[in-house]
Rosetta silent file (secondary structure, phi, psi, omega in degrees, C-alpha in Angstrom):
SEQUENCE: MQAVRQLERRVLQVRILSVLIRYDALYQDQKHKEWAEKILITFELLIEEGGVKDPTYGEWYDEYTGQERGHVLNGFMYALISIWECGDYFKSSKANDLFKKGIQTLNEKLPEFELDSKYFKWSRYDNKCVWCSGIHYHKRVHVYQLKIFIRDNKRSCIEGNL
SCORE:     score description
SCORE:     0.000 S_00000001
   1 L     0.000  -34.789  178.876  148.617  184.112  -75.719 S_00000001
   2 H   -60.584  -42.056  179.478  148.326  183.760  -71.923 S_00000001
   3 H   -62.604  -37.562  178.098  146.940  180.218  -72.334 S_00000001
   4 H   -65.405  -42.739  178.525  149.904  179.323  -74.550 S_00000001
   5 H   -61.698  -42.383  179.457  152.341  180.665  -71.941 S_00000001
   6 H   -63.858  -43.088  178.978  150.628  178.646  -69.216 S_00000001
   7 H   -62.252  -47.165  179.928  150.745  175.489  -71.325 S_00000001
   8 H   -60.954  -39.493 -179.206  154.401  176.009  -72.159 S_00000001
   9 H   -59.171  -46.586 -177.297  155.196  176.665  -68.499 S_00000001
  10 H   -65.056  -47.533 -179.055  153.701  173.327  -67.443 S_00000001
  11 H   -62.628  -41.839 -178.160  155.366  171.299  -70.179 S_00000001
  12 H   -68.466  -35.090 -177.946  158.717  172.945  -69.549 S_00000001
  13 H   -58.102  -47.117 -178.382  158.658  172.434  -65.772 S_00000001
  14 H   -64.747  -43.845 -179.414  158.591  168.677  -66.072 S_00000001
  15 H   -67.939  -40.090 -179.388  161.301  168.625  -68.735 S_00000001
  16 H   -63.987  -41.485  176.982  163.530  171.086  -66.894 S_00000001
  17 H   -57.516  -45.526 -179.337  163.421  168.972  -63.718 S_00000001
  18 H   -63.012  -44.028  179.430  164.485  165.949  -65.733 S_00000001
  19 H   -65.907  -41.039  179.443  167.293  167.833  -67.485 S_00000001
  20 H   -58.868  -41.046  179.826  168.558  169.327  -64.196 S_00000001
  21 H   -62.805  -47.558 -178.315  168.919  165.871  -62.689 S_00000001
  22 H   -68.725  -36.672  178.224  170.868  164.563  -65.656 S_00000001
  23 H   -66.872  -41.248 -179.477  172.989  167.706  -65.901 S_00000001
  24 H   -66.416  -31.154  177.212  173.807  167.562  -62.196 S_00000001
  25 H   -61.768  -29.773  178.556  174.947  163.959  -62.564 S_00000001
  26 H   -88.810  -44.136 -172.713  177.630  165.281  -64.936 S_00000001
  27 L  -126.648   72.438 -173.306  178.433  168.689  -63.399 S_00000001
  28 L   -55.905  124.222 -177.882  177.543  168.545  -59.735 S_00000001
  29 L  -154.453  131.260 -179.641  176.620  171.992  -58.487 S_00000001
  30 H   -57.047  -26.851  179.914  174.391  173.062  -55.578 S_00000001
  31 H   -59.445  -33.504 -178.160  172.692  175.572  -57.917 S_00000001
  32 H   -63.635  -41.831  177.456  170.949  172.721  -59.735 S_00000001
  33 H   -66.299  -40.523  178.696  169.159  171.622  -56.571 S_00000001
  34 H   -62.040  -41.728  178.033  168.226  175.239  -55.813 S_00000001
  35 H   -64.918  -41.388  178.992  166.762  175.639  -59.314 S_00000001
  36 H   -61.346  -42.430  178.966  164.839  172.381  -58.941 S_00000001
  37 H   -61.964  -37.557  177.722  163.361  173.577  -55.635 S_00000001
  38 H   -66.866  -40.136  177.844  162.205  176.794  -57.325 S_00000001
  39 H   -64.320  -37.984 -179.531  160.551  174.840  -60.124 S_00000001
  40 H   -61.649  -26.496  179.144  158.779  172.648  -57.557 S_00000001
  41 H   -57.709  -34.802 -178.281  157.063  175.746  -56.141 S_00000001
  42 L   -65.827  -21.750  176.740  154.897  175.899  -59.271 S_00000001
  43 L   -79.593  -12.848  176.132  153.430  172.506  -58.349 S_00000001
  44 L   -93.197  -20.834 -177.076  152.246  174.028  -55.057 S_00000001
  45 L   -85.736  143.493  175.113  150.630  177.066  -56.695 S_00000001
  46 E   -68.053  157.892  178.241  147.093  177.056  -58.007 S_00000001
  47 H   -55.151  -42.172 -178.951  146.580  177.546  -61.732 S_00000001
  48 H   -63.679  -21.771 -179.912  145.124  180.993  -61.013 S_00000001
  49 H   -95.686    5.440 -179.379  148.372  181.904  -59.219 S_00000001
  50 L    97.397    3.614  178.431  150.546  180.863  -62.155 S_00000001
  51 L   -97.014 -157.676 -177.816  151.096  177.283  -61.028 S_00000001
  52 L  -127.365    4.771 -175.923  149.706  173.972  -62.245 S_00000001
  53 E   -83.810  133.743  174.816  147.826  172.644  -59.209 S_00000001
  54 E  -122.165   95.365 -176.293  144.089  172.040  -59.420 S_00000001
  55 H   -72.898   -8.592  177.985  142.821  171.168  -55.930 S_00000001
  56 H   -72.373  -11.841 -178.875  139.255  170.671  -57.197 S_00000001
  57 H  -125.739   39.582 -174.897  140.414  167.281  -58.521 S_00000001
  58 L    81.992 -155.593  174.843  142.618  166.221  -55.631 S_00000001
  59 L   -89.937   74.731 -175.606  146.311  167.133  -55.791 S_00000001
  60 E  -102.462  130.879  177.934  146.315  167.186  -59.588 S_00000001
  61 E  -102.383  105.358 -170.318  149.135  168.802  -61.562 S_00000001
  62 L   -76.339  141.988  172.816  147.517  169.869  -64.819 S_00000001
  63 L   -81.056  -42.438  179.007  149.072  169.613  -68.240 S_00000001
  64 L  -110.491  128.396 -174.409  146.628  172.101  -69.757 S_00000001
  65 L  -112.491   20.382  178.752  145.740  175.117  -67.663 S_00000001
  66 L   -77.823  177.186 -177.326  143.105  176.772  -69.862 S_00000001
  67 L   -62.510  -54.853 -177.256  139.472  177.438  -68.921 S_00000001
  68 L   -96.299   81.665 -175.475  137.863  174.426  -70.629 S_00000001
  69 L  -122.091  151.824  168.130  140.267  171.721  -69.697 S_00000001
  70 L  -105.800  165.443  178.441  140.149  168.079  -68.861 S_00000001
  71 L   -91.337  114.178 -173.131  142.642  166.407  -66.590 S_00000001
  72 E   -87.569  123.193 -174.787  145.138  164.605  -68.839 S_00000001
  73 H   -64.278  -50.721 -175.469  146.347  161.291  -67.450 S_00000001
  74 H   -67.244  -34.687  177.560  149.727  160.999  -69.175 S_00000001
  75 H   -63.486  -40.668  178.163  150.652  164.625  -68.417 S_00000001
  76 H   -65.279  -43.417 -179.022  149.906  164.083  -64.736 S_00000001
  77 H   -69.005  -35.431  173.825  151.923  160.868  -64.640 S_00000001
  78 H   -60.580  -41.770  178.274  154.871  162.537  -66.428 S_00000001
  79 H   -61.876  -45.269  179.837  154.773  165.236  -63.751 S_00000001
  80 H   -61.575  -40.605  179.787  154.733  162.622  -60.977 S_00000001
  81 H   -63.048  -45.405  179.556  157.681  160.783  -62.512 S_00000001
  82 H   -65.828  -39.783  177.893  159.751  163.982  -62.735 S_00000001
  83 H   -64.133  -43.562  178.683  158.786  165.025  -59.206 S_00000001
  84 H   -62.137  -45.228  178.407  159.721  161.577  -57.892 S_00000001
  85 H   -58.755  -40.552  179.625  163.077  161.671  -59.720 S_00000001
  86 H   -63.325  -45.600  178.361  163.747  165.099  -58.224 S_00000001
  87 H   -64.091  -40.350 -178.819  162.973  163.875  -54.709 S_00000001
  88 H   -69.897  -45.009 -175.278  165.046  160.740  -55.176 S_00000001
  89 H   -76.505  -50.448 -175.727  168.074  162.428  -56.759 S_00000001
  90 H   -89.909   -0.356 -176.961  168.225  165.719  -54.853 S_00000001
  91 L    55.051   46.163 -176.629  166.772  164.286  -51.608 S_00000001
  92 L   -88.959  116.993  177.597  164.125  167.006  -51.765 S_00000001
  93 H   -67.560  -32.581  177.356  161.503  166.812  -49.030 S_00000001
  94 H   -63.224  -45.904  178.638  159.318  169.218  -51.023 S_00000001
  95 H   -63.510  -42.475  179.568  159.396  166.891  -54.042 S_00000001
  96 H   -62.184  -39.787  178.374  158.702  163.866  -51.850 S_00000001
  97 H   -66.427  -45.189  177.654  155.700  165.615  -50.295 S_00000001
  98 H   -61.290  -40.334 -179.944  154.334  166.678  -53.695 S_00000001
  99 H   -64.853  -46.236 -179.214  154.815  163.155  -54.990 S_00000001
 100 H   -59.257  -43.640  178.160  153.009  161.537  -52.055 S_00000001
 101 H   -64.706  -42.453 -179.154  150.037  163.854  -52.483 S_00000001
 102 H   -67.148  -40.472 -177.919  150.008  163.318  -56.237 S_00000001
 103 H   -69.920  -30.978  174.146  150.281  159.531  -56.083 S_00000001
 104 H   -65.100  -40.855  176.819  147.356  159.430  -53.638 S_00000001
 105 H   -63.947  -43.842  178.173  145.329  161.422  -56.156 S_00000001
 106 H   -58.684  -44.298  179.551  146.381  159.053  -58.960 S_00000001
 107 H   -60.889  -39.779  179.952  145.292  156.099  -56.855 S_00000001
 108 H   -73.810  -39.259 -171.257  141.898  157.724  -56.198 S_00000001
 109 H   -94.093  -15.670 -176.376  141.266  159.027  -59.731 S_00000001
 110 H   -53.601  -39.787  178.173  142.707  156.250  -61.902 S_00000001
 111 H   -58.171  -26.505  178.733  139.371  154.370  -62.107 S_00000001
 112 H   -70.083  -16.115 -179.631  137.856  157.438  -63.810 S_00000001
 113 H   -99.609   -0.376 -179.620  140.296  156.928  -66.690 S_00000001
 114 E   -89.261  133.185  171.329  139.468  153.251  -67.188 S_00000001
 115 E  -109.835  109.993 -174.609  137.196  152.188  -70.015 S_00000001
 116 E  -118.387   99.533  178.891  136.021  148.732  -69.126 S_00000001
 117 L  -105.251  179.186  179.262  133.700  147.194  -71.680 S_00000001
 118 L   -63.596  -30.504 -171.865  132.568  143.652  -72.202 S_00000001
 119 L  -105.666  -20.044 -178.055  135.183  143.140  -74.916 S_00000001
 120 L  -157.992  160.473  172.143  138.223  145.200  -73.938 S_00000001
 121 E  -113.745  137.392 -176.882  139.920  147.322  -71.286 S_00000001
 122 E  -150.933  177.866  179.916  141.333  150.665  -72.353 S_00000001
 123 E  -125.479  154.022  175.087  142.165  154.087  -70.961 S_00000001
 124 L   -86.960  150.567  174.228  140.882  157.608  -71.480 S_00000001
 125 L   -71.608  -44.841  176.541  143.228  160.385  -72.564 S_00000001
 126 E  -140.090  173.742 -174.200  141.555  162.782  -70.122 S_00000001
 127 L   -80.571   -7.223  179.042  138.676  162.678  -67.679 S_00000001
 128 L  -101.721  -13.551 -176.226  136.264  164.641  -69.907 S_00000001
 129 L   -75.481  135.781  178.192  136.723  162.621  -73.081 S_00000001
 130 L   -90.306  -12.426  179.077  133.994  160.133  -73.915 S_00000001
 131 L  -101.241  163.482  178.069  136.255  158.187  -76.288 S_00000001
 132 L   -78.942  161.801  176.913  139.204  156.027  -75.483 S_00000001
 133 L   -70.668  159.636  175.873  142.768  157.155  -75.972 S_00000001
 134 L   -68.317  166.280 -178.064  144.586  156.150  -79.136 S_00000001
 135 H   -58.582  -35.161  178.467  146.735  153.051  -79.158 S_00000001
 136 H   -59.109  -48.853 -177.417  149.842  155.217  -78.730 S_00000001
 137 H   -70.130  -39.256 -177.010  148.578  156.718  -75.486 S_00000001
 138 H   -72.260  -59.691 -172.942  147.144  153.525  -74.083 S_00000001
 139 H   -80.352  -34.818 -172.472  149.780  150.912  -74.894 S_00000001
 140 H  -101.584   -9.584  179.464  152.888  153.033  -75.337 S_00000001
 141 H  -122.602  -66.645 -175.525  152.319  155.766  -72.765 S_00000001
 142 H   -56.669  -49.418 -176.855  149.721  155.001  -70.066 S_00000001
 143 H   -63.153  -44.987  179.880  150.708  151.356  -69.598 S_00000001
 144 H   -67.085  -37.151  177.201  154.445  152.111  -69.499 S_00000001
 145 H   -62.918  -44.179  179.161  153.972  155.021  -67.112 S_00000001
 146 H   -64.007  -35.540  176.838  152.015  152.811  -64.737 S_00000001
 147 H   -63.424  -34.872  177.285  154.729  150.155  -64.990 S_00000001
 148 H   -59.897  -38.618 -177.700  157.267  152.750  -63.852 S_00000001
 149 H   -71.173  -19.321 -176.162  155.250  153.237  -60.682 S_00000001
 150 H  -124.742    5.970 -167.453  155.269  149.525  -59.848 S_00000001
 151 L   -66.865  -44.093 -169.358  158.345  148.117  -61.617 S_00000001
 152 L  -128.217  105.591 -175.637  160.951  147.642  -58.931 S_00000001
 153 L   -60.217  -26.104 -179.359  159.807  146.852  -55.414 S_00000001
 154 L   -73.852  -34.309 -178.596  163.198  147.830  -53.987 S_00000001
 155 L  -123.282   20.333 -175.200  163.109  151.348  -55.450 S_00000001
 156 L   -58.290  130.669 -178.406  159.434  151.639  -56.293 S_00000001
 157 L   -73.506  -13.816  178.115  158.370  155.237  -56.278 S_00000001
 158 L  -106.330   -4.408 -179.600  154.933  154.317  -54.954 S_00000001
 159 L   -55.709  122.407  179.124  156.056  151.827  -52.329 S_00000001
 160 L    79.732    0.077 -178.941  154.525  152.936  -49.058 S_00000001
 161 L  -103.714   -8.496 -179.759  152.713  155.866  -50.671 S_00000001
 162 L   -99.340    0.000    0.000  149.406  154.185  -51.504 S_00000001
């Protein structure tokens, strides 16, 4: 049951940050920024401390926090997107710092998720999987997430962070 709680905590953190931003756009209230800052603390805490950070793999924010886990690419990128949105919307220095550390890790670790064969290029779902991700994860998730990081040079969330 503890593993389920940890998994739910991680999935919910990213979604709650996203919802807080959208809710605050409608009903501006300082409490929303305060709640977002509290949620960001979990990205600074190690998994063993109840957070989602795994420093053994860079500044990685894990989707799955169980014992036998791989580092899931799309979960990490979803976390980075939500952290970036939080920093951009709430002008949070904590979020900006977490994002910079995370995007550096993504830049360093992304080659480990590439499957480059003679006939095709594809991506891994996680760093422990020997098979490629399904078409949904590769074309409809991984590729689109990476496009978010490079889409608009004027507001690019990775501009100046790599």
